[in-house]
Short mmCIF file of the C-alpha atoms (twelve columns), coordinates in Angstrom:
data_MODEL
# 
_entry.id   MODEL 
# 
loop_
_atom_site.group_PDB 
_atom_site.id 
_atom_site.type_symbol 
_atom_site.label_atom_id 
_atom_site.label_alt_id 
_atom_site.label_comp_id 
_atom_site.label_asym_id 
_atom_site.label_seq_id 
_atom_site.Cartn_x 
_atom_site.Cartn_y 
_atom_site.Cartn_z 
_atom_site.pdbx_PDB_model_num 
ATOM 1   C CA . MET A 1   -12.878 10.644 10.825  1 
ATOM 2   C CA . PRO A 2   -11.370 8.688  7.889   1 
ATOM 3   C CA . ASP A 3   -10.820 4.948  8.132   1 
ATOM 4   C CA . LYS A 4   -7.204  3.967  8.843   1 
ATOM 5   C CA . THR A 5   -6.486  2.365  5.466   1 
ATOM 6   C CA . ASN A 6   -7.789  5.406  3.629   1 
ATOM 7   C CA . ALA A 7   -5.883  7.719  5.993   1 
ATOM 8   C CA . ARG A 8   -2.648  5.841  5.308   1 
ATOM 9   C CA . LEU A 9   -3.129  6.046  1.554   1 
ATOM 10  C CA . GLN A 10  -4.001  9.750  1.759   1 
ATOM 11  C CA . TYR A 11  -0.988  10.431 3.972   1 
ATOM 12  C CA . ALA A 12  1.327   8.478  1.637   1 
ATOM 13  C CA . GLU A 13  0.227   10.720 -1.251  1 
ATOM 14  C CA . LEU A 14  0.547   13.831 0.893   1 
ATOM 15  C CA . VAL A 15  4.126   12.948 1.863   1 
ATOM 16  C CA . ARG A 16  4.982   12.229 -1.750  1 
ATOM 17  C CA . HIS A 17  3.601   15.577 -2.947  1 
ATOM 18  C CA . PHE A 18  5.223   17.547 -0.126  1 
ATOM 19  C CA . LEU A 19  8.664   16.053 -0.665  1 
ATOM 20  C CA . ALA A 20  8.381   16.579 -4.418  1 
ATOM 21  C CA . GLY A 21  7.871   20.310 -3.777  1 
ATOM 22  C CA . ARG A 22  4.272   20.338 -4.986  1 
ATOM 23  C CA . MET A 23  3.064   22.039 -1.784  1 
ATOM 24  C CA . THR A 24  4.523   24.183 0.969   1 
ATOM 25  C CA . ASN A 25  5.271   22.952 4.457   1 
ATOM 26  C CA . HIS A 26  2.285   24.945 5.775   1 
ATOM 27  C CA . GLN A 27  -0.046  23.376 3.201   1 
ATOM 28  C CA . TYR A 28  1.318   19.953 4.138   1 
ATOM 29  C CA . GLU A 29  0.781   20.534 7.866   1 
ATOM 30  C CA . ASN A 30  -2.751  21.856 7.357   1 
ATOM 31  C CA . ARG A 31  -3.709  18.816 5.297   1 
ATOM 32  C CA . CYS A 32  -2.144  16.479 7.888   1 
ATOM 33  C CA . ASP A 33  -4.413  17.535 10.754  1 
ATOM 34  C CA . ASP A 34  -7.303  15.132 10.085  1 
ATOM 35  C CA . LEU A 35  -4.974  12.302 9.109   1 
ATOM 36  C CA . ILE A 36  -2.895  12.657 12.284  1 
ATOM 37  C CA . ASP A 37  -6.025  12.801 14.426  1 
ATOM 38  C CA . ASP A 38  -7.268  9.426  13.136  1 
ATOM 39  C CA . GLY A 39  -5.026  7.620  15.623  1 
ATOM 40  C CA . ASP A 40  -3.050  5.459  13.184  1 
ATOM 41  C CA . ASP A 41  0.337   4.814  14.791  1 
ATOM 42  C CA . ALA A 42  2.178   4.498  11.464  1 
ATOM 43  C CA . VAL A 43  0.890   7.853  10.203  1 
ATOM 44  C CA . ASN A 44  1.705   9.550  13.502  1 
ATOM 45  C CA . GLN A 45  5.223   8.141  13.787  1 
ATOM 46  C CA . ILE A 46  6.142   8.885  10.168  1 
ATOM 47  C CA . TYR A 47  4.757   12.402 10.639  1 
ATOM 48  C CA . CYS A 48  7.071   12.834 13.659  1 
ATOM 49  C CA . GLU A 49  10.083  11.613 11.675  1 
ATOM 50  C CA . LEU A 50  9.329   13.841 8.691   1 
ATOM 51  C CA . TRP A 51  8.749   16.859 10.954  1 
ATOM 52  C CA . LYS A 52  12.439  16.704 11.938  1 
ATOM 53  C CA . SER A 53  13.538  17.175 8.321   1 
ATOM 54  C CA . TYR A 54  12.123  20.608 7.509   1 
ATOM 55  C CA . CYS A 55  11.793  24.096 8.965   1 
ATOM 56  C CA . ASP A 56  8.328   24.810 10.302  1 
ATOM 57  C CA . PHE A 57  9.024   28.433 11.274  1 
ATOM 58  C CA . ARG A 58  8.671   29.845 7.774   1 
ATOM 59  C CA . GLU A 59  6.756   28.718 4.720   1 
ATOM 60  C CA . HIS A 60  8.767   26.955 2.025   1 
ATOM 61  C CA . ARG A 61  8.692   24.101 -0.451  1 
ATOM 62  C CA . MET A 62  11.075  21.214 -0.395  1 
ATOM 63  C CA . GLY A 63  13.395  22.166 -3.187  1 
ATOM 64  C CA . LEU A 64  16.914  23.396 -3.788  1 
ATOM 65  C CA . ARG A 65  17.531  24.732 -0.276  1 
ATOM 66  C CA . HIS A 66  15.242  22.328 1.539   1 
ATOM 67  C CA . GLY A 67  15.520  19.265 -0.668  1 
ATOM 68  C CA . MET A 68  16.260  15.793 0.508   1 
ATOM 69  C CA . THR A 69  19.408  13.808 -0.070  1 
ATOM 70  C CA . ARG A 70  19.337  10.627 -2.103  1 
ATOM 71  C CA . ASP A 71  19.296  8.600  1.126   1 
ATOM 72  C CA . GLY A 72  16.456  10.779 2.418   1 
ATOM 73  C CA . ARG A 73  14.433  10.114 -0.738  1 
ATOM 74  C CA . ARG A 74  14.989  6.374  -0.354  1 
ATOM 75  C CA . LEU A 75  13.898  6.547  3.264   1 
ATOM 76  C CA . ALA A 76  10.769  8.491  2.317   1 
ATOM 77  C CA . ALA A 77  10.022  5.984  -0.462  1 
ATOM 78  C CA . ARG A 78  10.209  3.215  2.166   1 
ATOM 79  C CA . TRP A 79  7.780   5.172  4.389   1 
ATOM 80  C CA . ILE A 80  5.372   5.507  1.474   1 
ATOM 81  C CA . MET A 81  5.694   1.821  0.600   1 
ATOM 82  C CA . PHE A 82  4.977   0.902  4.234   1 
ATOM 83  C CA . LEU A 83  1.936   3.187  4.392   1 
ATOM 84  C CA . ARG A 84  0.559   1.591  1.239   1 
ATOM 85  C CA . SER A 85  1.299   -1.974 2.462   1 
ATOM 86  C CA . GLY A 86  -1.409  -2.135 5.126   1 
ATOM 87  C CA . ARG A 87  1.025   -3.786 7.544   1 
ATOM 88  C CA . PRO A 88  0.584   -3.046 11.240  1 
ATOM 89  C CA . TYR A 89  3.004   -0.647 12.917  1 
ATOM 90  C CA . GLU A 90  4.773   -2.875 15.468  1 
ATOM 91  C CA . TYR A 91  7.157   -0.522 17.287  1 
ATOM 92  C CA . PRO A 92  6.332   0.980  20.701  1 
ATOM 93  C CA . ILE A 93  4.808   4.464  20.493  1 
ATOM 94  C CA . TYR A 94  6.473   7.434  22.158  1 
ATOM 95  C CA . GLY A 95  5.090   10.317 20.067  1 
ATOM 96  C CA . CYS A 96  6.843   13.568 19.165  1 
ATOM 97  C CA . LEU A 97  7.217   14.900 22.715  1 
ATOM 98  C CA . PRO A 98  10.344  12.858 23.626  1 
ATOM 99  C CA . THR A 99  12.034  14.088 20.437  1 
ATOM 100 C CA . LEU A 100 11.141  17.666 21.311  1 
ATOM 101 C CA . ILE A 101 12.520  17.204 24.842  1 
ATOM 102 C CA . THR A 102 15.748  15.770 23.413  1 
ATOM 103 C CA . ILE A 103 16.084  18.803 21.131  1 
ATOM 104 C CA . MET A 104 15.253  21.311 23.878  1 
ATOM 105 C CA . THR A 105 17.776  19.786 26.302  1 
ATOM 106 C CA . LEU A 106 20.463  19.645 23.573  1 
ATOM 107 C CA . GLY A 107 20.587  15.881 23.884  1 
ATOM 108 C CA . LEU A 108 21.055  15.708 27.656  1 
ATOM 109 C CA . VAL A 109 17.707  13.937 28.002  1 
ATOM 110 C CA . ARG A 110 17.325  11.248 25.387  1 
ATOM 111 C CA . LYS A 111 14.158  9.536  24.322  1 
ATOM 112 C CA . PRO A 112 13.913  5.741  24.588  1 
ATOM 113 C CA . ASP A 113 14.942  3.987  21.390  1 
ATOM 114 C CA . PRO A 114 12.004  1.876  20.191  1 
ATOM 115 C CA . LEU A 115 13.941  0.950  17.049  1 
ATOM 116 C CA . SER A 116 16.242  -1.272 19.081  1 
ATOM 117 C CA . LEU A 117 13.371  -3.786 19.276  1 
ATOM 118 C CA . GLY A 118 13.067  -4.309 15.517  1 
ATOM 119 C CA . ASP A 119 15.244  -3.974 12.423  1 
ATOM 120 C CA . SER A 120 15.969  -0.245 12.465  1 
ATOM 121 C CA . ASP A 121 17.557  -0.399 8.991   1 
ATOM 122 C CA . VAL A 122 14.103  -0.887 7.467   1 
ATOM 123 C CA . TRP A 123 11.950  1.272  9.787   1 
ATOM 124 C CA . PRO A 124 8.926   1.620  9.790   1 
ATOM 125 C CA . TYR A 125 8.987   -2.059 8.866   1 
ATOM 126 C CA . PHE A 126 9.672   -4.200 11.919  1 
ATOM 127 C CA . ARG A 127 11.324  -7.069 10.037  1 
ATOM 128 C CA . HIS A 128 13.643  -7.022 7.050   1 
ATOM 129 C CA . SER A 129 11.707  -9.959 5.554   1 
ATOM 130 C CA . ASP A 130 8.489   -7.869 5.466   1 
ATOM 131 C CA . PHE A 131 10.328  -5.042 3.729   1 
ATOM 132 C CA . GLN A 132 11.827  -7.440 1.159   1 
ATOM 133 C CA . CYS A 133 8.409   -8.996 0.528   1 
ATOM 134 C CA . ASP A 134 6.825   -5.594 -0.202  1 
ATOM 135 C CA . LEU A 135 9.823   -4.491 -2.231  1 
ATOM 136 C CA . ALA A 136 9.342   -7.524 -4.476  1 
ATOM 137 C CA . ARG A 137 5.750   -6.477 -5.245  1 
ATOM 138 C CA . PRO A 138 5.668   -2.675 -5.276  1 
ATOM 139 C CA . THR A 139 2.515   -0.667 -5.796  1 
ATOM 140 C CA . LEU A 140 4.327   2.383  -7.175  1 
ATOM 141 C CA . LEU A 141 6.628   1.616  -10.074 1 
ATOM 142 C CA . ASN A 142 9.266   3.675  -11.794 1 
ATOM 143 C CA . GLY A 143 8.965   1.808  -15.074 1 
ATOM 144 C CA . ARG A 144 12.285  -0.034 -14.839 1 
ATOM 145 C CA . SER A 145 12.237  -3.683 -13.796 1 
ATOM 146 C CA . GLY A 146 9.391   -3.102 -11.356 1 
ATOM 147 C CA . HIS A 147 11.598  -1.542 -8.665  1 
ATOM 148 C CA . MET A 148 10.103  0.795  -6.131  1 
ATOM 149 C CA . VAL A 149 10.351  4.478  -6.887  1 
ATOM 150 C CA . ALA A 150 13.607  5.723  -5.386  1 
ATOM 151 C CA . ASP A 151 12.748  9.352  -5.959  1 
ATOM 152 C CA . ILE A 152 9.667   11.005 -4.552  1 
ATOM 153 C CA . GLY A 153 8.884   13.207 -7.553  1 
# 
């Protein structure tokens, strides 16, 4: 079982490569197994959020038909920055099952909203100040003014 810091860094790279179209959804899911099993709440919750953004019934790459919007890329870049930050995941944990139940009941049964406890605009960060602090000292740069990479590729 990998240590949590290493698992977060590995998962951050895996997300980046998957969203850039460098691997298929099936390759991504297969490589996630050990990282999800390590018990890190941040990895597990980001995995659940990302799972909602692609089709897992057939094999594909994120690309023209399955690509992310600009806002989606920014969100994913924030996930990656959080995973690389080493900050604790502070939201309550509900797992993927409540989301699945919400989908299966067509929204009649809704999962509790853990984001209402923190600043949901910067999830998975709990506080906007933590997000701003990490944004000011990014670990992945795009080469212009030290800003965080807005695009995954």
